[in-house]
Residue, then its C-alpha position, 0 to 999 in steps of 0.5 A: m500500500r502507498y499513501g498520499q495527500l492531495v494538498m489543495g487550496p486557493a492561491g496563496s494559502g500556503k500549500s508549498t510551505y505546508c509541503a516543505t514543512m511536512q517534508r522537513h518534519g519527516f526528515d527530522d523524524k527519520r521518515m521519508i516524505k516525498v513531494v510531487n509538484l503538480d503546479p505548472a505555474a510554480e517558480h520557487f518552493d522550499y522543498q526538493p521535488f521528487l517529481d515536477i509536472r513542469d518536466l512534462i508541461q509548463l503554464d507558458d506552453a498553454m498560454e503561448d501556443e498559437e492554437l490554444r492561447y489560454g489565459p492563466n486560469g484556463g492554462l492551469i486547467f489545461c495543464l492538469e487535464y493534459l497530465i491526466e491524459h498522459s497518465d503513463w508519464l506520471r505513473d512511470q515517474l511515480c512507480g519507477v520503470g523497470s522491475d527486477d521481476e523478469d515475468d513482470t510484463t508491465g515494467i512498473e515497480e510499485p514500492d510499498d509504504d511510499y508517502v507522497l504529498f501532491d502539491m496541487p495548483g491554486q486553481i480552486e475550480l479544479y477541486t470544487h466542481l471540475k472533474a480534473g481533481n477527482s479524475l487524478a484522485r481516481l488514477l492514484e487510487s488505481w495505482n494503489f495509493r490510499l489518499c487524503s485530501v488536505f484543503l488549506v485556507d489562509s487563517q488571515f482571511m477567516i477572521d470574520g463571519a462572512k469570510f468564514l462562511s465563504g471558506t466553509m462552503a468552499a471546503l464543503s464543495v471540495m469534500a463533495n467533489m473529491e470524494l476522499p477522506h478530508v482534512n481542513v487546515l487553517s494555515k499561517m496561524d503564525l502570522l496572526s496577531k495575538v488579538h486575531r489568534g484569540q478570536m480564532d477559537k470561535y471558528l475552530d468550533p463554530d456556532a452557526h447561529a452566532l456567526l450568522g448574527e455577525v453576517t446579517n447585522e453588520s451591513a446593509w447587504g447582510r440585512k438584505y440577503r439575510k435569508l440566503s445567509e441563514t440558509i447557508g448557515m443551516l446547511i453547514e450546521d445540519f451536515s456538520l461536516v466542516r471542521f478546521t485544524p489550525l497550523n503553525i509551522n513554527d510549532e513542531e508539536n502542532v505539525a506533528d499532531l496534524l501529521l498524526m491526524i492525517d496518518n490516522v485518516i489514511q491508516y498509515g502504518e496500520d498494515a505493518d507487521v505487529k511486534v510480538r516481542d522486543f527481546d531476543p529468544p534464548e540460545p539453544e544451550e540456555v534452553e537445554d541447561d534449563s531443562r536439565h535443571y528441572q530434571d535434576d529437581 
């Protein structure tokens, strides 16, 4: 079994920083965590990618092509769809070409216990309603990956009721569209002021009615669309599917707790051999001496 996280979220939500943080944490914990960059528009990141989509296609390829002429948004969507259409390239890169087994007709070697983070593009349509994100997840599952979708939202944009409801609805759309075990993360907690950090508690364990009061009473727009806001709040409360976990990348304990939670979601390590003893068996001579001792008695 192989394991993976699809790291998603709006542009600027901290996906690449999250991947780099988890990779460093794994290294410190003597654990190999690979990172795959699937953002064709990426320029700089703090991790060393195990695989880079830019080796197959770059955003400029779609934007500068004489026939395509896509803009940035359409180009990102095209690049991910192009990757799915050329899934053999992705599988060869992920699994490695050339198995030691001469009878293997596929030529694909699938290592066990791989743990891979897939750093996805910041085009949120890919996960909320388009099929590309879901298609990629189904491909990876067919290659023996057990996946979890990790959806990041910048905590700096979730410090009032209206923005929180918006972020919650986006997270709910991703959960429904991706059809995977799901973890929502409030990123960049280390950048919040003490005042705003203290206000985040009500969003980590949200009270929909209290938040609706903020939304509907703070502006003329909120009062005008009160019924719409109330309907959205009832949807969130009735399903109770969305909960956020805070992430402060400077807090090692926080990073470890989040990784452990995701590991539990994908059941990482649960199929490992159970250790039935933690000591060496006695030497044959010692067993023989003991048996003689009992015979003499």
